[in-house]
ROPA-466972 format. One record per residue: residue number from 1; residue in three letters; x, y, z of N, C-alpha, C, CB in turn. Coordinates in steps of 0.02 Angstrom, whole numbers, plus 50000, padded with zeros to 5 digits. Last residue first. Glycine has a CB too. Layout:
! ROPA-466972
<NUM; 'ALA'; <X; Y; Z>; <X; Y; Z>; <X; Y; Z>; <X; Y; Z>>
...
This chain:
! ROPA-466972
<131; 'UNK'; <51419; 49833; 50621>; <51483; 49867; 50643>; <51473; 49900; 50709>; <51508; 49920; 50590>>
<130; 'UNK'; <51370; 49687; 50556>; <51351; 49733; 50603>; <51417; 49765; 50623>; <51311; 49701; 50662>>
<129; 'UNK'; <51372; 49643; 50378>; <51402; 49644; 50448>; <51382; 49696; 50494>; <51473; 49648; 50445>>
<128; 'UNK'; <51232; 49600; 50288>; <51278; 49650; 50303>; <51305; 49640; 50373>; <51246; 49717; 50294>>
<127; 'UNK'; <51125; 49512; 50270>; <51198; 49486; 50258>; <51246; 49538; 50279>; <51212; 49467; 50181>>
<126; 'UNK'; <51013; 49587; 50295>; <51024; 49532; 50339>; <51096; 49508; 50334>; <50976; 49477; 50325>>
<125; 'UNK'; <51013; 49665; 50180>; <51022; 49697; 50251>; <51044; 49641; 50304>; <50949; 49734; 50276>>
<124; 'UNK'; <50978; 49577; 50088>; <51046; 49607; 50080>; <51062; 49635; 50149>; <51049; 49666; 50023>>
<123; 'UNK'; <50843; 49549; 50119>; <50894; 49493; 50121>; <50964; 49522; 50124>; <50887; 49445; 50058>>
<122; 'UNK'; <50789; 49678; 50106>; <50790; 49649; 50174>; <50842; 49589; 50177>; <50716; 49625; 50194>>
<121; 'UNK'; <50806; 49693; 49964>; <50836; 49738; 50009>; <50843; 49705; 50082>; <50796; 49802; 50009>>
<120; 'UNK'; <50718; 49588; 49919>; <50793; 49587; 49907>; <50830; 49633; 49952>; <50810; 49606; 49834>>
<119; 'UNK'; <50597; 49629; 49966>; <50619; 49571; 49984>; <50693; 49568; 49981>; <50589; 49523; 49946>>
<118; 'UNK'; <50589; 49753; 49898>; <50587; 49757; 49972>; <50617; 49686; 49999>; <50508; 49770; 49998>>
<117; 'UNK'; <50587; 49711; 49766>; <50641; 49755; 49788>; <50648; 49758; 49864>; <50631; 49824; 49760>>
<116; 'UNK'; <50464; 49645; 49768>; <50527; 49608; 49754>; <50590; 49646; 49772>; <50531; 49591; 49682>>
<115; 'UNK'; <50381; 49755; 49791>; <50384; 49701; 49838>; <50448; 49660; 49825>; <50322; 49658; 49833>>
<114; 'UNK'; <50408; 49836; 49675>; <50423; 49862; 49739>; <50432; 49808; 49795>; <50371; 49908; 49758>>
<113; 'UNK'; <50366; 49746; 49576>; <50436; 49768; 49579>; <50450; 49796; 49651>; <50450; 49822; 49522>>
<112; 'UNK'; <50225; 49743; 49607>; <50265; 49684; 49609>; <50341; 49698; 49616>; <50251; 49646; 49548>>
<111; 'UNK'; <50193; 49875; 49587>; <50184; 49848; 49652>; <50227; 49783; 49658>; <50109; 49834; 49665>>
<110; 'UNK'; <50209; 49878; 49447>; <50251; 49920; 49487>; <50251; 49894; 49558>; <50229; 49992; 49484>>
<109; 'UNK'; <50112; 49790; 49398>; <50182; 49781; 49387>; <50229; 49817; 49433>; <50197; 49800; 49323>>
<108; 'UNK'; <49989; 49845; 49457>; <50011; 49781; 49474>; <50086; 49769; 49457>; <49968; 49733; 49440>>
<107; 'UNK'; <50001; 50021; 49499>; <49978; 49964; 49456>; <50012; 49899; 49480>; <49994; 49976; 49377>>
<106; 'UNK'; <50056; 50120; 49571>; <49988; 50129; 49552>; <49958; 50076; 49506>; <49983; 50191; 49520>>
<105; 'UNK'; <50161; 50134; 49714>; <50139; 50094; 49654>; <50067; 50108; 49637>; <50147; 50017; 49666>>
<104; 'UNK'; <50279; 50224; 49794>; <50206; 50228; 49778>; <50189; 50194; 49714>; <50184; 50300; 49774>>
<103; 'UNK'; <50397; 50246; 49921>; <50384; 50208; 49858>; <50299; 50211; 49849>; <50417; 50126; 49866>>
<102; 'UNK'; <50426; 50402; 49992>; <50397; 50337; 49999>; <50374; 50303; 49930>; <50338; 50343; 50046>>
<101; 'UNK'; <50481; 50534; 50010>; <50519; 50481; 49976>; <50495; 50408; 49989>; <50591; 50487; 49998>>
<100; 'UNK'; <50410; 50635; 50057>; <50434; 50592; 50106>; <50472; 50541; 50077>; <50384; 50566; 50146>>
<99; 'UNK'; <50352; 50687; 49934>; <50392; 50730; 49980>; <50427; 50690; 50032>; <50349; 50782; 50014>>
<98; 'UNK'; <50285; 50572; 49877>; <50343; 50607; 49843>; <50387; 50643; 49890>; <50317; 50658; 49792>>
<97; 'UNK'; <50188; 50558; 49975>; <50235; 50506; 49961>; <50296; 50533; 49923>; <50201; 50451; 49922>>
<96; 'UNK'; <50121; 50684; 49968>; <50158; 50662; 50031>; <50203; 50607; 50017>; <50110; 50641; 50086>>
<95; 'UNK'; <50068; 50677; 49838>; <50118; 50731; 49852>; <50157; 50710; 49917>; <50080; 50805; 49862>>
<94; 'UNK'; <49979; 50569; 49853>; <50034; 50565; 49805>; <50091; 50615; 49817>; <50006; 50575; 49735>>
<93; 'UNK'; <49888; 50634; 49947>; <49925; 50573; 49960>; <49994; 50564; 49920>; <49880; 50515; 49945>>
<92; 'UNK'; <49841; 50743; 49871>; <49880; 50752; 49931>; <49921; 50687; 49952>; <49833; 50774; 49988>>
<91; 'UNK'; <49770; 50666; 49778>; <49826; 50712; 49755>; <49876; 50727; 49811>; <49796; 50778; 49729>>
<90; 'UNK'; <49677; 50616; 49865>; <49719; 50573; 49826>; <49781; 50609; 49800>; <49680; 50545; 49769>>
<89; 'UNK'; <49609; 50732; 49907>; <49643; 50689; 49953>; <49685; 50641; 49923>; <49598; 50657; 49993>>
<88; 'UNK'; <49551; 50787; 49786>; <49608; 50818; 49823>; <49648; 50778; 49873>; <49584; 50875; 49858>>
<87; 'UNK'; <49529; 50661; 49666>; <49503; 50700; 49722>; <49563; 50733; 49754>; <49462; 50655; 49774>>
<86; 'UNK'; <49549; 50654; 49496>; <49575; 50634; 49565>; <49551; 50684; 49610>; <49652; 50628; 49571>>
<85; 'UNK'; <49484; 50605; 49349>; <49483; 50649; 49396>; <49503; 50620; 49461>; <49422; 50679; 49398>>
<84; 'UNK'; <49485; 50487; 49271>; <49529; 50541; 49255>; <49532; 50595; 49305>; <49511; 50569; 49193>>
<83; 'UNK'; <49479; 50319; 49267>; <49456; 50378; 49309>; <49510; 50432; 49298>; <49448; 50359; 49390>>
<82; 'UNK'; <49533; 50220; 49195>; <49480; 50261; 49161>; <49457; 50317; 49203>; <49421; 50220; 49143>>
<81; 'UNK'; <49618; 50150; 49279>; <49651; 50195; 49222>; <49600; 50239; 49189>; <49687; 50151; 49163>>
<80; 'UNK'; <49604; 50153; 49447>; <49571; 50132; 49385>; <49591; 50183; 49330>; <49491; 50127; 49394>>
<79; 'UNK'; <49753; 50112; 49540>; <49710; 50160; 49514>; <49673; 50132; 49456>; <49745; 50221; 49496>>
<78; 'UNK'; <49799; 50042; 49681>; <49785; 50017; 49614>; <49727; 50069; 49589>; <49761; 49934; 49614>>
<77; 'UNK'; <49929; 50087; 49774>; <49858; 50114; 49758>; <49842; 50089; 49687>; <49855; 50199; 49762>>
<76; 'UNK'; <50031; 50059; 49899>; <50011; 50027; 49839>; <49934; 50051; 49828>; <50020; 49945; 49844>>
<75; 'UNK'; <50166; 50125; 49985>; <50095; 50135; 49970>; <50081; 50103; 49901>; <50076; 50212; 49970>>
<74; 'UNK'; <50281; 50082; 50116>; <50263; 50079; 50044>; <50190; 50093; 50038>; <50281; 50009; 50012>>
<73; 'UNK'; <50294; 50114; 50249>; <50352; 50104; 50208>; <50342; 50104; 50132>; <50382; 50042; 50228>>
<72; 'UNK'; <50239; 50217; 50379>; <50221; 50181; 50316>; <50281; 50177; 50273>; <50164; 50215; 50278>>
<71; 'UNK'; <50284; 50294; 50481>; <50253; 50230; 50504>; <50229; 50190; 50440>; <50191; 50245; 50555>>
<70; 'UNK'; <50339; 50426; 50479>; <50383; 50363; 50464>; <50352; 50300; 50484>; <50451; 50367; 50500>>
<69; 'UNK'; <50249; 50525; 50495>; <50277; 50495; 50558>; <50320; 50442; 50548>; <50226; 50471; 50602>>
<68; 'UNK'; <50208; 50534; 50362>; <50247; 50591; 50387>; <50281; 50569; 50456>; <50199; 50656; 50396>>
<67; 'UNK'; <50129; 50419; 50352>; <50188; 50429; 50309>; <50236; 50474; 50339>; <50169; 50456; 50244>>
<66; 'UNK'; <50029; 50450; 50440>; <50072; 50391; 50458>; <50141; 50394; 50412>; <50028; 50319; 50444>>
<65; 'UNK'; <49967; 50549; 50372>; <49995; 50567; 50440>; <50047; 50509; 50456>; <49933; 50572; 50499>>
<64; 'UNK'; <49926; 50481; 50261>; <49972; 50535; 50251>; <50006; 50551; 50319>; <49935; 50598; 50220>>
<63; 'UNK'; <49830; 50397; 50319>; <49887; 50371; 50291>; <49944; 50421; 50278>; <49869; 50339; 50233>>
<62; 'UNK'; <49736; 50497; 50363>; <49772; 50449; 50414>; <49836; 50420; 50385>; <49726; 50387; 50435>>
<61; 'UNK'; <49702; 50542; 50241>; <49733; 50591; 50282>; <49768; 50547; 50336>; <49680; 50644; 50312>>
<60; 'UNK'; <49629; 50433; 50195>; <49690; 50458; 50156>; <49728; 50505; 50199>; <49670; 50495; 50088>>
<59; 'UNK'; <49525; 50431; 50289>; <49572; 50376; 50283>; <49634; 50394; 50248>; <49541; 50320; 50250>>
<58; 'UNK'; <49427; 50526; 50291>; <49487; 50543; 50328>; <49539; 50487; 50323>; <49469; 50557; 50402>>
<57; 'UNK'; <49314; 50489; 50224>; <49304; 50513; 50289>; <49370; 50514; 50325>; <49252; 50472; 50326>>
<56; 'UNK'; <49348; 50440; 50103>; <49316; 50501; 50099>; <49303; 50530; 50173>; <49251; 50491; 50058>>
<55; 'UNK'; <49410; 50316; 50144>; <49452; 50372; 50111>; <49416; 50436; 50117>; <49467; 50359; 50033>>
<54; 'UNK'; <49365; 50253; 50304>; <49352; 50259; 50234>; <49387; 50318; 50210>; <49280; 50262; 50218>>
<53; 'UNK'; <49496; 50228; 50425>; <49434; 50265; 50404>; <49425; 50257; 50329>; <49438; 50344; 50423>>
<52; 'UNK'; <49575; 50069; 50427>; <49575; 50137; 50435>; <49507; 50169; 50416>; <49629; 50164; 50398>>
<51; 'UNK'; <49609; 49904; 50478>; <49560; 49953; 50449>; <49575; 50025; 50472>; <49486; 49934; 50471>>
<50; 'UNK'; <49733; 49797; 50428>; <49716; 49849; 50481>; <49668; 49900; 50447>; <49784; 49886; 50511>>
<49; 'UNK'; <49704; 49634; 50367>; <49713; 49702; 50353>; <49690; 49747; 50413>; <49676; 49720; 50288>>
<48; 'UNK'; <49722; 49472; 50314>; <49722; 49517; 50369>; <49743; 49589; 50352>; <49766; 49490; 50420>>
<47; 'UNK'; <49629; 49387; 50195>; <49693; 49421; 50206>; <49684; 49469; 50265>; <49717; 49459; 50142>>
<46; 'UNK'; <49520; 49327; 50150>; <49553; 49298; 50208>; <49618; 49326; 50219>; <49559; 49227; 50202>>
<45; 'UNK'; <49437; 49396; 50066>; <49482; 49348; 50035>; <49524; 49309; 50086>; <49527; 49383; 49985>>
<44; 'UNK'; <49380; 49493; 50141>; <49338; 49436; 50124>; <49377; 49382; 50083>; <49276; 49461; 50084>>
<43; 'UNK'; <49487; 49585; 50156>; <49474; 49539; 50204>; <49428; 49476; 50188>; <49447; 49575; 50254>>
<42; 'UNK'; <49469; 49661; 50039>; <49525; 49616; 50046>; <49513; 49566; 50096>; <49587; 49652; 50061>>
<41; 'UNK'; <49350; 49732; 50072>; <49350; 49689; 50013>; <49409; 49639; 50016>; <49354; 49731; 49949>>
<40; 'UNK'; <49383; 49805; 50187>; <49330; 49753; 50190>; <49337; 49705; 50130>; <49257; 49786; 50191>>
<39; 'UNK'; <49487; 49881; 50130>; <49499; 49839; 50184>; <49448; 49782; 50185>; <49498; 49879; 50247>>
<38; 'UNK'; <49412; 49959; 50036>; <49469; 49920; 50013>; <49482; 49864; 50062>; <49533; 49963; 50006>>
<37; 'UNK'; <49326; 50028; 50126>; <49303; 49977; 50073>; <49353; 49936; 50052>; <49275; 50007; 50014>>
<36; 'UNK'; <49429; 50094; 50227>; <49367; 50064; 50236>; <49348; 50007; 50187>; <49318; 50115; 50232>>
<35; 'UNK'; <49604; 50084; 50190>; <49546; 50125; 50203>; <49484; 50073; 50197>; <49541; 50190; 50150>>
<34; 'UNK'; <49731; 49985; 50264>; <49694; 50004; 50208>; <49635; 50046; 50233>; <49672; 49943; 50169>>
<33; 'UNK'; <49882; 49896; 50289>; <49840; 49942; 50313>; <49797; 49967; 50255>; <49878; 49995; 50346>>
<32; 'UNK'; <49980; 49754; 50331>; <49938; 49784; 50281>; <49889; 49830; 50313>; <49903; 49732; 50242>>
<31; 'UNK'; <50137; 49721; 50388>; <50070; 49742; 50415>; <50038; 49782; 50354>; <50076; 49790; 50487>>
<30; 'UNK'; <50231; 49576; 50338>; <50216; 49649; 50340>; <50147; 49657; 50372>; <50217; 49683; 50266>>
<29; 'UNK'; <50267; 49442; 50329>; <50317; 49488; 50354>; <50293; 49558; 50355>; <50377; 49485; 50314>>
<28; 'UNK'; <50156; 49380; 50274>; <50166; 49367; 50344>; <50223; 49417; 50374>; <50186; 49291; 50353>>
<27; 'UNK'; <50173; 49415; 50135>; <50123; 49444; 50175>; <50134; 49434; 50254>; <50058; 49414; 50152>>
<26; 'UNK'; <50259; 49345; 50058>; <50287; 49406; 50092>; <50236; 49432; 50140>; <50307; 49462; 50042>>
<25; 'UNK'; <50185; 49238; 50001>; <50248; 49223; 50029>; <50276; 49282; 50073>; <50295; 49206; 49972>>
<24; 'UNK'; <50076; 49288; 49926>; <50066; 49277; 49999>; <50132; 49256; 50038>; <50011; 49221; 50009>>
<23; 'UNK'; <50054; 49342; 49805>; <50110; 49357; 49831>; <50108; 49346; 49912>; <50127; 49425; 49809>>
<22; 'UNK'; <49931; 49315; 49757>; <49985; 49284; 49718>; <50053; 49304; 49750>; <49982; 49306; 49640>>
<21; 'UNK'; <49852; 49387; 49843>; <49845; 49316; 49849>; <49904; 49278; 49808>; <49772; 49297; 49822>>
<20; 'UNK'; <49885; 49515; 49799>; <49898; 49496; 49867>; <49900; 49421; 49868>; <49845; 49525; 49917>>
<19; 'UNK'; <49827; 49518; 49667>; <49900; 49538; 49680>; <49917; 49503; 49748>; <49911; 49624; 49685>>
<18; 'UNK'; <49690; 49487; 49697>; <49726; 49444; 49654>; <49806; 49453; 49667>; <49705; 49461; 49579>>
<17; 'UNK'; <49659; 49607; 49764>; <49656; 49545; 49798>; <49697; 49489; 49757>; <49581; 49525; 49807>>
<16; 'UNK'; <49680; 49699; 49661>; <49716; 49707; 49724>; <49718; 49637; 49758>; <49682; 49762; 49771>>
<15; 'UNK'; <49582; 49657; 49573>; <49652; 49653; 49552>; <49701; 49659; 49611>; <49667; 49707; 49500>>
<14; 'UNK'; <49463; 49692; 49647>; <49479; 49619; 49632>; <49553; 49611; 49607>; <49428; 49589; 49575>>
<13; 'UNK'; <49484; 49839; 49648>; <49488; 49790; 49709>; <49501; 49721; 49698>; <49427; 49790; 49746>>
<12; 'UNK'; <49458; 49911; 49535>; <49527; 49881; 49545>; <49533; 49835; 49602>; <49577; 49933; 49554>>
<11; 'UNK'; <49342; 49972; 49541>; <49355; 49925; 49482>; <49414; 49882; 49494>; <49367; 49964; 49416>>
<10; 'UNK'; <49364; 50061; 49657>; <49313; 50004; 49657>; <49333; 49948; 49602>; <49237; 50034; 49640>>
<9; 'UNK'; <49538; 50089; 49683>; <49480; 50112; 49663>; <49424; 50043; 49655>; <49496; 50153; 49595>>
<8; 'UNK'; <49631; 50046; 49830>; <49610; 50025; 49762>; <49545; 50057; 49741>; <49603; 49951; 49759>>
<7; 'UNK'; <49769; 50023; 49938>; <49709; 50060; 49916>; <49691; 50035; 49847>; <49721; 50137; 49916>>
<6; 'UNK'; <49879; 49985; 50068>; <49852; 49968; 50007>; <49788; 50002; 50000>; <49845; 49896; 50001>>
<5; 'UNK'; <50027; 50017; 50150>; <49958; 50044; 50140>; <49938; 50017; 50070>; <49955; 50128; 50144>>
<4; 'UNK'; <50129; 49924; 50246>; <50115; 49938; 50183>; <50039; 49957; 50172>; <50136; 49882; 50142>>
<3; 'UNK'; <50265; 49916; 50356>; <50193; 49936; 50350>; <50181; 49955; 50281>; <50175; 49994; 50396>>
<2; 'UNK'; <50374; 49787; 50407>; <50359; 49841; 50360>; <50284; 49851; 50362>; <50384; 49824; 50286>>
<1; 'UNK'; <50462; 49752; 50554>; <50409; 49731; 50513>; <50386; 49789; 50469>; <50352; 49704; 50556>>
């Protein structure tokens, strides 16, 4: 089962819920993890999410540690395009994803391609003969 971290700036939380609800066919096959406010917002739509600490209280660091421990497969972080300043914890999260070769989507279109790629890869892996 895949672990996907989902995060969103405040103005993008509704877009995250829209994304998740429009892709419910793959949600049963993954564990969604999220920081405080994003997790609460997503759960209001009926989607199950594992709660981590709020971002400003260490949630981003928890995700980074999980990435380093190979416990996170994809990070989806819907960024608000008008937010020009990124806190150090967000910069560190992006750095960790790059350093550990973890797919990192920052918008709806990229997240959709990652999920479609994941589904296709899993289907391909199931068809490979066991050696």
